[in-house]
C-alpha positions as CSV (number, residue, x, y, z in Angstrom):
1,M,-0.4,0.2,0.3
2,S,1.4,3.3,-1.1
3,T,0.6,5.8,1.7
4,R,1.6,9.4,2.7
5,S,1.5,9.8,6.3
6,N,1.0,12.6,9.0
7,A,1.1,11.8,12.0
8,F,-1.8,9.6,12.9
9,R,-3.4,11.0,9.7
10,K,-2.4,8.6,6.3
11,E,-3.4,9.5,2.5
12,I,-4.9,6.4,0.6
13,L,-5.1,6.6,-3.2
14,N,-8.1,5.4,-5.5
15,G,-7.8,1.7,-5.8
16,E,-5.0,1.1,-3.6
17,T,-5.9,-1.4,0.3
18,L,-6.2,0.0,3.4
19,I,-7.2,-3.2,4.5
20,K,-7.1,-7.0,3.3
21,E,-8.8,-9.5,4.0
22,G,-7.3,-12.6,5.7
23,E,-4.2,-10.1,7.5
24,V,-3.9,-9.8,10.9
25,G,-4.8,-5.6,11.8
26,E,-3.9,-3.3,15.1
27,S,-5.3,-0.9,13.7
28,A,-9.1,0.8,12.7
29,Y,-9.6,4.2,10.7
30,L,-11.9,6.9,10.7
31,I,-12.5,7.9,7.2
32,E,-11.5,12.1,6.9
33,S,-12.3,12.1,3.1
34,G,-13.2,9.9,0.3
35,H,-15.4,6.9,-0.2
36,F,-13.8,2.9,0.7
37,E,-15.6,0.0,-0.8
38,I,-15.7,-3.2,1.5
39,L,-15.2,-6.6,0.0
40,I,-15.5,-9.9,0.9
41,G,-14.0,-13.2,-1.1
42,K,-11.0,-12.7,-3.3
43,G,-10.2,-12.8,-7.3
44,K,-13.3,-13.4,-9.4
45,T,-15.4,-14.3,-6.2
46,S,-15.1,-10.9,-4.3
47,S,-18.6,-9.1,-4.1
48,R,-19.0,-5.6,-2.7
49,I,-21.4,-5.5,0.8
50,N,-20.7,-1.9,1.2
51,T,-19.3,1.3,0.8
52,A,-17.9,3.2,3.3
53,G,-17.3,7.8,3.8
54,P,-16.9,10.6,5.8
55,G,-17.2,10.1,9.1
56,T,-17.1,6.0,9.4
57,I,-14.9,4.1,11.1
58,I,-13.8,0.8,9.7
59,G,-11.6,-2.3,11.0
60,E,-12.4,-1.4,14.8
61,M,-12.8,-5.0,16.0
62,A,-9.1,-4.9,15.4
63,L,-8.7,-2.8,18.4
64,I,-9.6,-5.3,21.0
65,D,-8.4,-9.2,19.2
66,D,-6.3,-10.4,17.1
67,L,-8.6,-12.5,14.8
68,P,-8.2,-12.5,11.1
69,R,-9.8,-9.5,8.8
70,T,-12.1,-11.4,7.0
71,A,-13.0,-8.8,4.7
72,T,-11.0,-6.2,2.0
73,V,-11.5,-2.4,2.1
74,R,-10.1,-0.7,-0.9
75,A,-10.2,3.2,-1.8
76,I,-12.2,4.4,-5.0
77,T,-11.3,7.7,-4.2
78,D,-8.8,9.6,-3.1
79,C,-9.1,9.6,0.6
80,V,-7.5,10.3,4.0
81,V,-8.0,8.4,7.1
82,I,-7.3,9.2,10.4
83,E,-5.2,5.7,12.1
84,V,-6.1,4.6,15.8
85,N,-3.8,1.9,16.8
86,R,-4.1,-0.9,19.6
87,A,-2.2,0.4,22.4
88,E,-3.3,4.0,22.0
89,F,-6.4,2.7,22.3
90,S,-5.6,0.3,25.1
91,R,-4.5,3.6,26.8
92,R,-7.1,5.6,26.6
93,L,-9.3,3.0,27.7
94,H,-7.3,2.1,30.8
95,D,-7.4,5.8,31.5
96,V,-11.1,5.9,31.9
97,D,-13.3,4.9,35.1
98,A,-12.7,1.0,36.1
99,V,-16.6,1.0,35.4
100,L,-16.6,2.3,32.0
101,E,-13.6,0.4,31.0
102,M,-15.3,-2.8,32.0
103,I,-18.7,-1.5,30.4
104,M,-17.0,-0.2,27.2
105,K,-15.5,-4.1,27.0
106,V,-18.4,-6.1,27.7
107,I,-20.1,-4.2,24.8
108,L,-17.5,-4.8,22.4
109,K,-17.4,-8.1,23.0
110,R,-21.1,-8.3,22.6
111,Y,-20.9,-6.1,19.5
112,R,-18.6,-8.8,17.7
113,E,-20.4,-12.0,18.8
114,T,-23.6,-10.1,16.8
115,L,-21.5,-9.2,13.6
116,S,-20.2,-12.5,14.1
117,L,-23.9,-13.9,13.1
118,L,-24.7,-11.3,10.1
119,K,-23.4,-12.6,6.4
120,P,-24.9,-12.0,3.0
121,A,-27.4,-14.5,1.1
122,G,-25.6,-17.4,0.0
123,Y,-21.9,-16.5,1.5
124,K,-21.6,-20.5,3.5
125,N,-18.5,-19.3,5.0
126,P,-19.1,-16.6,7.8
127,P,-16.4,-14.8,9.1
128,A,-15.1,-14.9,12.6
129,R,-15.2,-11.0,12.5
130,K,-16.5,-8.7,10.1
131,V,-15.2,-5.3,8.8
132,A,-17.4,-2.9,10.9
133,V,-18.7,0.2,10.1
134,V,-20.0,2.2,12.2
135,E,-21.1,5.7,11.8
136,K,-19.6,8.3,13.8
137,E,-22.4,10.0,15.7
138,D,-23.3,6.3,17.9
139,I,-19.6,6.8,19.3
140,A,-20.7,10.9,19.4
141,A,-21.4,10.5,23.2
142,L,-17.5,8.9,24.1
143,D,-15.6,11.7,21.5
144,A,-12.3,9.7,21.2
145,F,-12.0,9.8,17.4
146,D,-13.1,13.6,17.9
147,E,-10.5,13.9,20.5
148,I,-7.3,11.9,18.6
149,M,-7.9,14.0,14.9
150,K,-7.5,17.5,17.3
151,I,-4.3,15.5,19.0
152,T,-3.0,15.0,15.4
153,D,-3.3,18.6,14.6
154,I,-1.8,19.6,17.6
155,K,1.4,17.5,16.9
156,N,1.2,19.1,13.2
157,A,1.1,22.0,14.4
158,L,4.3,21.6,16.7
159,K,5.9,20.5,13.5
160,N,4.8,23.3,10.9
161,D,5.6,26.1,13.3
162,E,1.8,27.0,14.1
163,F,2.2,28.0,17.9
164,I,3.9,31.5,18.6
165,L,3.9,33.0,22.3
166,Y,2.3,35.8,23.4
167,F,3.8,38.0,26.0
168,Q,1.7,39.4,29.1
169,P,3.9,42.0,31.4
170,I,5.0,41.7,34.6
171,V,5.1,44.6,36.5
172,C,7.0,46.1,39.7
173,A,4.4,47.1,42.2
174,K,6.9,49.6,44.0
175,S,8.4,51.3,40.9
176,E,5.7,50.1,37.9
177,K,8.8,49.2,35.9
178,I,9.0,46.5,33.9
179,A,9.9,43.4,36.0
180,G,9.2,40.7,33.2
181,F,6.2,38.9,31.2
182,E,4.5,35.8,31.8
183,A,4.9,33.7,27.8
184,L,1.3,32.4,26.6
185,M,0.5,30.0,24.3
186,R,-0.9,30.6,21.0
187,W,-2.2,28.7,18.5
188,Q,-2.2,30.4,14.6
189,H,-4.4,27.6,13.3
190,P,-4.8,28.0,9.3
191,E,-8.2,28.0,9.0
192,K,-9.5,28.7,12.8
193,G,-7.3,31.8,13.2
194,L,-5.5,32.8,16.3
195,L,-6.6,30.2,19.4
196,F,-6.0,30.5,23.2
197,P,-4.9,28.1,25.4
198,D,-8.2,26.5,26.7
199,S,-9.0,25.5,23.2
200,F,-6.0,23.1,23.2
201,I,-3.3,22.6,26.1
202,M,-5.4,20.2,28.6
203,L,-6.0,18.0,25.3
204,A,-1.9,18.4,25.2
205,E,-2.5,17.4,28.9
206,T,-3.8,14.1,27.5
207,S,-1.4,13.3,25.4
208,E,2.7,13.5,25.6
209,L,2.5,16.3,23.7
210,I,2.5,18.8,26.7
211,S,5.9,18.4,27.4
212,E,7.4,19.3,24.0
213,M,5.1,22.3,24.0
214,T,7.0,23.2,27.4
215,L,10.3,22.8,25.8
216,F,9.3,24.6,22.8
217,A,8.1,27.8,25.2
218,L,11.4,27.3,26.6
219,D,12.8,27.4,23.7
220,Y,11.0,30.7,21.9
221,V,11.5,32.5,25.1
222,C,15.5,31.9,25.6
223,K,15.6,32.9,22.1
224,A,13.4,35.9,22.8
225,M,15.6,36.8,25.7
226,Q,18.1,37.7,23.0
227,T,16.3,40.2,21.5
228,F,14.4,41.7,24.8
229,K,18.4,42.7,26.2
230,Q,18.6,44.7,23.0
231,K,15.8,46.3,23.4
232,M,15.8,47.1,26.9
233,N,15.5,50.9,28.1
234,K,16.9,51.3,32.1
235,K,14.0,53.9,32.2
236,Y,11.2,51.4,32.0
237,I,13.1,48.3,32.8
238,V,14.0,46.6,36.1
239,P,17.8,46.3,36.3
240,E,18.6,43.6,33.4
241,D,19.7,40.7,36.3
242,D,16.4,41.0,38.0
243,F,14.3,41.0,34.8
244,F,12.6,37.2,34.3
245,V,10.0,35.7,32.0
246,S,7.8,33.2,33.3
247,V,7.2,29.6,31.7
248,N,4.4,27.6,32.8
249,F,5.0,24.5,33.8
250,S,2.8,20.6,33.4
251,V,2.7,17.6,35.9
252,K,3.5,16.0,32.1
253,D,6.9,17.5,32.9
254,L,7.4,15.6,36.0
255,S,8.4,12.1,34.4
256,D,10.6,13.4,31.8
257,E,13.6,11.9,32.8
258,T,15.8,14.2,30.1
259,L,14.1,17.5,31.0
260,F,17.5,19.0,33.0
261,D,19.3,18.4,30.2
262,K,16.9,20.3,27.6
263,I,16.6,23.1,29.9
264,N,20.4,23.2,30.4
265,E,20.7,22.9,27.0
266,T,18.5,25.7,25.9
267,L,20.0,28.1,28.7
268,K,23.2,28.0,27.5
269,K,22.3,27.7,23.9
270,Y,20.9,31.4,24.4
271,D,23.3,32.8,27.1
272,V,20.6,33.0,29.4
273,K,21.3,32.6,33.1
274,P,18.5,30.1,34.7
275,G,17.2,32.9,37.4
276,Q,15.9,35.1,34.5
277,I,13.6,31.7,33.8
278,H,10.5,31.2,36.2
279,F,8.8,28.1,35.9
280,E,5.2,28.3,37.0
281,V,3.5,25.6,38.2
282,V,-0.7,25.1,39.0
283,E,-1.3,23.9,42.4
284,S,-3.4,21.4,41.5
285,L,0.4,19.3,40.4
286,L,1.4,19.2,44.3
287,M,-1.9,17.2,44.5
288,E,-1.5,14.7,42.0
289,E,2.0,13.5,42.3
290,P,3.6,15.4,46.1
291,E,6.6,13.7,46.3
292,K,7.5,13.8,42.9
293,A,6.6,17.3,42.0
294,K,8.6,18.2,44.8
295,E,11.9,15.9,43.6
296,T,11.8,17.8,40.4
297,L,11.2,20.9,41.3
298,T,13.7,20.8,43.9
299,K,16.1,19.7,41.0
300,C,14.8,23.1,38.8
301,Q,15.6,24.7,41.6
302,E,19.2,23.7,42.0
303,L,19.9,24.6,38.2
304,G,19.1,28.2,39.0
305,L,15.5,28.4,37.9
306,H,12.8,30.2,40.0
307,I,9.6,28.3,40.9
308,S,6.2,30.2,40.9
309,I,2.9,28.6,42.6
310,D,0.2,29.8,40.0
311,D,-3.4,29.8,40.8
312,F,-2.9,29.6,44.5
313,G,-6.0,29.4,46.9
314,T,-7.9,27.2,44.4
315,G,-6.8,24.1,45.3
316,Y,-6.8,21.6,48.4
317,S,-2.5,21.7,49.0
318,S,-2.6,25.5,50.1
319,L,-1.5,25.2,53.2
320,S,-0.4,21.6,54.0
321,Y,2.3,21.6,51.5
322,L,3.4,25.2,50.7
323,H,6.0,25.2,53.2
324,S,7.8,21.8,51.8
325,F,7.8,23.3,48.1
326,P,10.6,25.0,47.0
327,F,8.8,28.2,45.8
328,N,10.2,31.4,45.1
329,L,7.1,33.6,44.5
330,L,3.3,32.4,44.6
331,K,0.9,34.4,42.5
332,I,-2.2,34.9,43.9
333,D,-5.7,34.2,41.6
334,K,-7.3,36.3,39.7
335,S,-10.4,35.0,41.2
336,F,-9.4,36.3,44.7
337,V,-8.5,39.6,42.8
338,S,-11.5,40.4,41.2
339,K,-13.4,39.7,44.4
340,M,-11.8,41.6,47.0
341,L,-13.1,44.8,47.2
342,H,-17.0,43.8,47.2
343,D,-16.7,40.5,49.2
344,E,-15.1,40.9,52.4
345,S,-14.0,36.9,53.0
346,S,-12.0,37.8,49.3
347,L,-10.3,40.3,50.7
348,V,-9.5,38.4,54.1
349,L,-8.4,35.5,51.8
350,V,-5.9,38.2,49.7
351,K,-4.3,39.1,52.8
352,A,-3.7,36.2,54.4
353,I,-1.9,34.6,51.3
354,I,0.1,38.2,51.4
355,T,1.1,37.2,55.2
356,L,1.9,34.0,54.4
357,A,3.8,34.2,51.4
358,K,6.0,36.5,53.1
359,S,6.5,34.8,56.6
360,L,8.0,32.0,53.9
361,N,10.2,35.1,52.2
362,M,8.4,34.7,49.0
363,E,7.5,37.2,46.4
364,I,3.8,37.8,45.1
365,I,2.7,38.4,42.0
366,A,-1.0,39.4,41.8
367,E,-2.9,38.4,38.5
368,G,-6.0,39.3,36.5
369,V,-5.7,42.8,38.0
370,E,-8.4,45.5,35.9
371,Y,-9.1,48.4,38.0
372,V,-7.0,51.2,39.4
373,E,-9.3,50.6,42.9
374,E,-7.5,47.1,42.7
375,L,-4.1,48.0,42.1
376,M,-4.2,50.8,45.0
377,M,-5.6,48.0,47.4
378,L,-2.9,45.5,46.4
379,K,0.1,47.7,46.9
380,Q,-1.0,48.9,50.3
381,H,-0.7,45.2,51.1
382,E,2.5,45.4,49.9
383,V,2.5,43.0,46.7
384,D,5.6,42.6,45.3
385,F,4.6,42.4,41.3
386,I,1.3,43.3,38.9
387,Q,-0.2,41.4,36.5
388,G,-3.4,42.2,34.6
389,Y,-5.0,44.4,32.0
390,C,-4.7,47.3,34.3
391,Y,-1.2,47.6,32.8
392,A,-1.4,45.7,29.8
393,K,-3.2,42.8,27.6
394,P,-0.7,39.7,26.1
395,V,0.7,40.9,23.2
396,P,2.9,39.7,20.4
397,F,6.9,39.7,20.4
398,E,7.2,42.4,18.9
399,T,4.6,44.6,20.6
400,A,6.5,42.6,23.8
401,C,9.8,44.7,22.8
402,E,8.2,48.5,22.0
403,Y,7.4,47.9,25.8
404,L,10.9,47.3,27.0
405,S,11.8,50.4,24.6
406,S,9.8,53.1,25.2
407,G,7.2,52.1,28.3
408,L,4.2,50.3,28.3
409,P,1.2,52.8,27.1
410,L,-0.5,53.7,30.2
411,S,2.9,53.9,32.3
């Protein structure tokens, strides 16, 4: 079979065979475009029993057993399919709730038994397993194939340099000079335009791609730092050695044994001081693997990197774990900042977080600050850094460079 492959996506030319009767397969296919014919029998005795077009799945029984294919699937137009192999399917099935996993296995087993009873008129040797065609809408509740297609798109986007970073200024509360940026990923989708992280990051977290995206962001930031240094105007920027850029750190990164070597290589490649890179860790990460998280973050800090805890106060780990982790900075979640002026309990909580952080010798960043009244309140309580629309929205690299040389629009 002559195909062109792009991650999980394959192109099958008109007349080529995708599935061959009698062979053992390990993959199912979701038809993205084009049409196939489904044949049983060989040579002159073969007969077409069905056709399949966009949105249908073929060969899915190969995901659950090793029985030979008992029909042939051949392209009758140029086609594009999404391949799902058994290993990927098994991993996803294993990751779901145990009860759901058991039910799914029973449904698939009974479905196979039902299919074995179906045979065309006059066909005396019914196949042990028919190449089933399942309409996409029949499995819509599972969303598995849609998810795999999206993960394929993310993987291809990484290869095609479709991801970029936007930079949101982090401002020193006392001097109102730019202390650094938070790097925020955006996807320049060729069809959908600019996509924000909430449309792809959680999906990337379910695959191994998130670690690749973290390293991409680190490389992008370190490369950007070279230009940032050239653009810095002392009038608008904190001292160069204190300037930093924050990069988000994923729970998946904890299991990457090569992470530290890759970080070191990237820092040396662009001659960036480790202290100018801050890794932001969401609080929920601490609860998933607290011991592994502590070990990994300690190693990061030993490299000279600074560690920030993001979205503080939104999880359950706050007081019980905070003192034992090697954090340099704490970010007060925007949900508390936005409520503190009209909700007494939120204000009390913000004050308590500030007191706690200072007692642990941690610097404090308040994020999501939009209004002057919020800014003044946070300054009054001696927050170290401010991040939010009151100063600037996340902006492209070129605009971030302008801020460093000419100052913020409202400064």
